[in-house]
C-alpha positions as CSV (number, residue, x, y, z in Angstrom):
1,X,-11.2,-58.2,6.6
2,X,-11.7,-57.3,10.1
3,X,-11.7,-53.7,11.2
4,X,-9.9,-52.5,14.7
5,X,-12.0,-51.1,17.1
6,X,-13.1,-48.1,17.5
7,X,-11.8,-45.9,20.6
8,X,-14.8,-44.7,23.0
9,X,-13.6,-41.4,23.2
10,X,-14.5,-40.8,19.7
11,X,-17.9,-41.8,20.2
12,X,-19.4,-39.5,22.5
13,X,-20.8,-37.1,20.7
14,X,-24.3,-37.1,19.9
15,X,-26.9,-36.8,17.6
16,X,-30.3,-37.6,16.0
17,X,-33.3,-36.6,13.8
18,X,-32.8,-32.8,13.7
19,X,-35.0,-30.3,14.9
20,X,-33.4,-26.9,14.0
21,X,-33.1,-24.2,16.6
22,X,-31.5,-21.3,17.8
23,X,-27.5,-21.3,18.4
24,X,-27.8,-20.4,22.4
25,X,-30.6,-23.0,23.1
26,X,-30.2,-26.7,24.2
27,X,-32.7,-29.3,22.6
28,X,-35.2,-30.9,25.4
29,X,-32.9,-33.7,26.2
30,X,-33.8,-34.9,29.6
31,X,-30.9,-37.8,29.5
32,X,-28.5,-35.1,27.5
33,X,-28.3,-31.5,28.3
34,X,-26.9,-29.6,25.6
35,X,-26.5,-25.9,26.9
36,X,-24.0,-24.1,26.0
37,X,-21.2,-24.0,28.6
38,X,-22.1,-27.1,29.7
39,X,-19.1,-29.6,30.1
40,X,-18.3,-33.3,31.7
41,X,-14.9,-34.7,32.4
42,X,-14.4,-38.6,32.4
43,X,-11.6,-40.9,33.8
44,X,-9.9,-42.4,30.6
45,X,-8.5,-46.0,31.5
46,X,-7.6,-48.9,28.6
47,X,-6.9,-52.6,29.3
48,X,-3.3,-51.6,27.9
49,X,-2.9,-49.5,30.8
50,X,-3.3,-46.1,29.6
51,X,-5.1,-43.5,31.7
52,X,-5.9,-40.4,30.8
53,X,-8.6,-37.4,31.1
54,X,-11.3,-36.9,28.4
55,X,-13.4,-33.4,28.4
56,X,-16.0,-32.3,26.4
57,X,-17.6,-28.8,26.5
58,X,-20.3,-27.2,24.7
59,X,-19.3,-24.3,22.6
60,X,-22.7,-23.0,21.4
61,X,-23.8,-22.8,17.2
62,X,-24.7,-25.8,15.0
63,X,-23.5,-27.5,12.2
64,X,-25.8,-28.9,9.7
65,X,-24.4,-32.8,8.6
66,X,-26.1,-34.7,5.9
67,X,-29.4,-32.4,6.3
68,X,-29.2,-33.0,10.5
69,X,-28.3,-30.4,12.6
70,X,-26.0,-31.0,15.4
71,X,-24.8,-28.5,18.5
72,X,-21.2,-28.1,18.8
73,X,-18.9,-28.9,21.5
74,X,-15.0,-29.4,21.6
75,X,-13.8,-32.7,22.9
76,X,-10.0,-32.3,24.8
77,X,-8.3,-35.4,24.9
78,X,-4.5,-36.2,25.3
79,X,-3.8,-32.4,25.1
80,X,-5.5,-32.4,21.8
81,X,-8.8,-30.8,21.0
82,X,-11.2,-31.6,18.3
83,X,-14.9,-30.3,17.2
84,X,-17.8,-32.7,18.5
85,X,-21.3,-32.6,17.2
86,X,-24.5,-33.6,19.7
87,X,-28.1,-33.7,19.6
88,X,-31.0,-34.8,21.6
89,X,-35.0,-35.1,21.1
90,X,-37.8,-36.8,20.3
91,X,-36.9,-39.0,22.8
92,X,-33.8,-40.1,20.8
93,X,-30.0,-39.7,21.5
94,X,-27.5,-40.5,19.5
95,X,-23.9,-40.3,19.0
96,X,-21.8,-39.1,15.5
97,X,-18.3,-38.9,14.8
98,X,-16.1,-38.3,12.0
99,X,-12.6,-40.3,12.5
100,X,-10.3,-40.6,9.6
101,X,-9.2,-44.2,10.2
102,X,-13.0,-44.9,9.7
103,X,-15.1,-42.1,8.2
104,X,-18.0,-40.7,9.8
105,X,-20.4,-42.7,11.8
106,X,-23.7,-42.3,13.7
107,X,-24.8,-44.7,16.5
108,X,-28.1,-44.3,18.4
109,X,-27.9,-44.5,21.9
110,X,-31.3,-44.4,23.2
111,X,-35.3,-44.1,23.0
112,X,-35.8,-42.7,26.4
113,X,-39.2,-44.3,26.0
114,X,-38.8,-47.4,25.1
115,X,-38.9,-50.6,27.4
116,X,-36.1,-53.1,28.8
117,X,-35.4,-55.4,25.7
118,X,-36.4,-53.3,23.4
119,X,-34.0,-53.1,20.5
120,X,-33.8,-51.8,17.1
121,X,-31.5,-51.8,14.0
122,X,-29.9,-48.9,12.4
123,X,-27.4,-48.1,9.5
124,X,-24.7,-45.9,11.1
125,X,-23.4,-44.5,7.8
126,X,-24.7,-43.1,4.9
127,X,-24.1,-45.4,2.3
128,X,-24.1,-48.3,4.8
129,X,-20.6,-49.3,4.6
130,X,-17.5,-48.2,6.8
131,X,-14.1,-48.7,4.9
132,X,-16.0,-50.6,2.1
133,X,-17.4,-52.9,4.1
134,X,-21.4,-53.5,5.1
135,X,-21.8,-52.0,8.4
136,X,-25.1,-52.0,11.0
137,X,-25.5,-51.5,14.5
138,X,-28.2,-53.7,17.1
139,X,-29.3,-51.1,19.9
140,X,-30.7,-52.6,22.9
141,X,-32.4,-50.8,26.3
142,X,-30.8,-52.9,28.9
143,X,-31.7,-51.4,32.1
144,X,-34.0,-48.4,33.5
145,X,-34.3,-46.5,36.8
146,X,-30.8,-48.0,37.7
147,X,-28.5,-46.3,40.1
148,X,-24.6,-45.9,39.2
149,X,-22.0,-44.9,41.7
150,X,-19.0,-43.8,39.6
151,X,-15.9,-41.9,41.3
152,X,-17.3,-41.4,44.5
153,X,-20.3,-40.1,43.2
154,X,-23.6,-41.7,43.3
155,X,-26.0,-40.8,40.1
156,X,-29.9,-42.3,39.9
157,X,-32.7,-42.0,37.1
158,X,-29.7,-43.8,34.9
159,X,-30.5,-45.6,31.6
160,X,-28.2,-48.8,30.7
161,X,-27.8,-48.9,26.7
162,X,-26.0,-51.2,24.8
163,X,-24.5,-50.9,21.1
164,X,-23.0,-53.1,18.9
165,X,-21.0,-52.4,16.1
166,X,-21.6,-55.0,13.4
167,X,-19.8,-55.7,9.9
168,X,-20.3,-58.3,7.4
169,X,-17.7,-59.6,6.4
170,X,-19.5,-62.0,3.2
171,X,-21.2,-64.3,5.9
172,X,-23.5,-62.4,7.8
173,X,-23.2,-59.4,10.3
174,X,-21.1,-60.2,13.4
175,X,-20.4,-57.9,16.1
176,X,-16.9,-56.5,16.3
177,X,-17.1,-54.3,19.2
178,X,-20.0,-53.5,21.9
179,X,-20.6,-50.4,23.8
180,X,-22.0,-49.6,27.0
181,X,-23.6,-46.5,27.7
182,X,-25.1,-45.1,30.6
183,X,-26.9,-41.7,31.0
184,X,-28.0,-39.9,33.9
185,X,-31.2,-37.8,33.7
186,X,-30.1,-34.2,33.9
187,X,-26.8,-35.0,33.7
188,X,-25.9,-36.8,30.2
189,X,-23.6,-39.4,30.1
190,X,-21.8,-40.9,32.7
191,X,-20.1,-44.0,31.6
192,X,-19.2,-45.6,28.5
193,X,-17.0,-48.9,27.7
194,X,-16.1,-50.3,24.9
195,X,-15.7,-54.1,24.9
196,X,-14.3,-57.0,22.1
197,X,-15.1,-60.7,22.5
198,X,-16.3,-59.9,26.0
199,X,-12.9,-58.3,26.8
200,X,-13.4,-54.9,28.1
201,X,-11.4,-52.6,25.8
202,X,-11.9,-49.2,27.3
203,X,-14.0,-47.4,29.7
204,X,-14.6,-44.1,30.4
205,X,-16.1,-42.6,34.1
206,X,-17.5,-39.2,34.8
207,X,-15.5,-37.5,37.7
208,X,-17.2,-33.7,37.1
209,X,-19.8,-32.0,35.2
210,X,-21.6,-28.7,35.0
211,X,-24.9,-28.1,33.1
212,X,-25.6,-24.4,32.4
């Protein structure tokens, strides 16, 4: 059965293989600083015409999930706030979310030592299924050291990656949603787009941030 789209905003929470630290420390992630009190604000637009603001703020502390250590954040969207869990380290970056409609999912975003064109497969859930259907992700480094201008701000040293969320409905894996992520060195995620069948579904672009 075909699954619905995961909203972009629920996959802007980051993790990777754990490295336990004190609650007020930040992993040494050049492309995702996680210091307590840092925040990022994004303009959100969907192809249905919906607009809003997404705010992510690091709140300190950490949470252990499935043997991995995540750094805590608060994600505010459409007048509601939910917990976020972030991690960056060992040159790897990924996203994780716990969405009631889809279950818990982890998407690896970036290996910052990999070359353009490098791709790898990952399993985004603990048991390899989502909603009872086998699932995987295909991750690719699309561009490195590019410049991107968003909402009047120009960002350099940007890496563009792509994550394809794929389901196997009985005839092999096929891509349901394609996510394009843009991460700027020293800043973090600056843009996040979700597409299905090459049609823009929703996008987020940074307009303000503070790295503590």
